[in-house]
C-alpha positions as CSV (number, residue, x, y, z in Angstrom):
1,M,6.1,97.7,-14.1
2,P,5.5,101.3,-15.0
3,E,4.2,103.5,-12.1
4,Q,1.4,105.9,-12.6
5,R,2.2,109.6,-11.8
6,E,-0.5,112.0,-10.9
7,T,-0.6,115.5,-9.5
8,L,-2.7,115.8,-6.3
9,I,-3.4,118.5,-3.8
10,L,-2.5,118.2,-0.1
11,L,-4.6,120.3,2.3
12,E,-3.4,120.7,5.9
13,T,-4.3,122.6,9.0
14,N,-3.4,122.4,12.7
15,L,-6.3,121.9,15.2
16,D,-5.5,122.8,18.8
17,D,-8.9,124.0,20.0
18,M,-11.3,121.4,18.7
19,P,-12.9,118.6,20.7
20,A,-11.4,115.2,19.8
21,E,-14.8,113.7,19.4
22,W,-15.3,115.8,16.2
23,L,-12.2,114.3,14.5
24,G,-13.6,110.9,13.4
25,P,-16.8,112.2,11.9
26,L,-14.8,114.9,10.1
27,L,-12.6,112.2,8.4
28,E,-15.7,110.3,7.3
29,Q,-17.2,113.4,5.8
30,L,-14.0,114.4,3.9
31,L,-13.6,110.9,2.5
32,A,-17.3,110.8,1.5
33,A,-16.8,114.2,-0.3
34,G,-14.0,112.9,-2.5
35,A,-10.8,113.0,-0.5
36,L,-8.5,110.2,-1.7
37,D,-7.1,109.9,1.9
38,A,-7.3,111.9,5.1
39,W,-5.5,111.5,8.4
40,F,-4.6,113.1,11.7
41,T,-1.1,113.4,13.0
42,P,-0.5,114.3,16.7
43,I,1.6,117.4,17.0
44,Q,2.8,119.8,19.7
45,M,2.1,123.5,19.1
46,K,3.3,126.7,20.7
47,K,2.9,126.9,24.5
48,N,3.2,123.1,24.5
49,R,-0.4,122.7,23.5
50,P,-1.2,119.2,22.1
51,A,-3.0,119.4,18.7
52,A,-3.8,117.4,15.6
53,Q,-2.6,118.2,12.1
54,L,-5.3,117.4,9.6
55,S,-4.0,116.3,6.2
56,V,-6.2,115.7,3.2
57,L,-5.1,114.3,-0.2
58,C,-7.3,115.0,-3.1
59,P,-7.6,115.5,-6.8
60,P,-7.2,119.2,-7.8
61,E,-10.8,119.6,-8.8
62,R,-12.0,118.5,-5.3
63,A,-9.8,120.9,-3.4
64,P,-12.3,123.9,-3.2
65,E,-15.1,121.7,-1.8
66,L,-12.8,120.0,0.7
67,R,-11.3,123.3,1.9
68,A,-14.9,124.6,2.4
69,L,-15.7,121.5,4.4
70,I,-12.6,122.0,6.6
71,F,-13.6,125.6,7.3
72,A,-17.2,124.7,8.0
73,H,-16.5,121.7,10.2
74,T,-13.4,122.6,12.2
75,T,-12.2,125.5,14.3
76,T,-9.4,126.4,11.9
77,L,-9.0,129.9,10.4
78,G,-6.5,128.8,7.7
79,V,-5.7,125.9,5.4
80,R,-2.4,125.3,3.7
81,Q,-2.5,123.9,0.2
82,Q,0.3,122.4,-1.9
83,E,0.6,120.5,-5.1
84,V,2.2,117.0,-4.7
85,Q,3.2,114.2,-7.0
86,R,2.0,110.7,-6.3
87,Y,3.4,107.6,-7.9
88,S,1.3,104.5,-7.6
89,L,1.2,101.0,-9.0
90,P,-1.5,100.1,-11.4
91,R,-3.9,97.7,-9.6
92,R,-6.9,95.5,-10.1
93,V,-9.4,93.9,-7.7
94,E,-10.2,90.2,-7.8
95,T,-12.4,88.2,-5.6
96,V,-11.0,85.1,-4.0
97,A,-12.8,82.2,-2.3
98,T,-11.9,81.5,1.3
99,P,-13.4,79.3,4.0
100,F,-15.1,82.5,5.2
101,G,-16.7,83.4,1.9
102,P,-15.6,85.6,-1.0
103,I,-13.1,88.3,-0.2
104,R,-12.0,91.1,-2.6
105,V,-8.2,91.5,-2.9
106,K,-6.2,94.4,-4.5
107,L,-3.4,93.2,-6.7
108,A,-0.5,95.3,-8.0
109,E,2.6,94.2,-9.9
110,Y,5.6,96.0,-8.5
111,A,8.3,94.3,-10.6
112,P,8.0,91.9,-13.6
113,G,6.3,88.8,-12.1
114,R,6.3,90.1,-8.6
115,W,3.0,91.0,-7.0
116,K,1.6,92.6,-3.9
117,A,-1.8,91.5,-2.6
118,A,-3.9,93.4,-0.1
119,P,-7.2,91.8,1.1
120,E,-10.0,94.4,1.4
121,F,-10.3,95.2,5.1
122,E,-14.1,95.7,5.2
123,D,-14.6,92.3,3.5
124,C,-12.3,90.6,6.0
125,L,-13.9,92.4,9.0
126,A,-17.5,91.4,7.8
127,A,-16.5,87.8,7.3
128,A,-14.7,87.7,10.7
129,R,-17.8,89.0,12.4
130,V,-20.2,86.6,10.6
131,H,-18.0,83.6,11.4
132,D,-16.9,84.7,14.9
133,V,-13.2,84.3,14.1
134,P,-10.2,86.6,14.5
135,L,-9.8,89.2,11.7
136,A,-6.2,88.0,11.2
137,E,-7.4,84.5,10.4
138,V,-9.7,85.8,7.6
139,Y,-6.9,88.1,6.3
140,R,-4.4,85.2,6.2
141,A,-7.0,83.0,4.4
142,A,-7.5,85.7,1.8
143,Q,-3.8,86.2,1.3
144,S,-3.3,82.4,1.0
145,A,-6.1,82.2,-1.6
146,T,-4.6,85.0,-3.5
147,E,-1.2,83.2,-3.8
148,T,-3.0,80.5,-5.9
149,T,-4.7,83.0,-8.2
150,E,-1.9,85.6,-8.9
151,P,-0.9,85.7,-12.5
């Protein structure tokens, strides 16, 4: 199966003087503004200060706005930017029937006739809450239902 190649931008900065409570809302804001992914990595900085490295993956056209958000909503004075190549599998989303209701599942063919399936977390979580069952049980049911529908 052919991979898709795309050029993306990786923005990074180290945060050693920012309250940890600000980190979660920052990730939400970056994702809402068009980041494809955003994450924190715990790091150790000079003078043995604990810190978090913020990494943001985005399309090139979103980089200026996301950099501006980082400067506005963090304590950083600098953001590193680099171009990266990402290879990804073409995917599609299907909805499968489970005992807990319909669940969306991402499907990707990684080799001829070989598929990966990933149930949508938010669908599984909502169904688990509604039915008062463990999240893992809903996830397994969605994976099992996917096995009967994969091409």
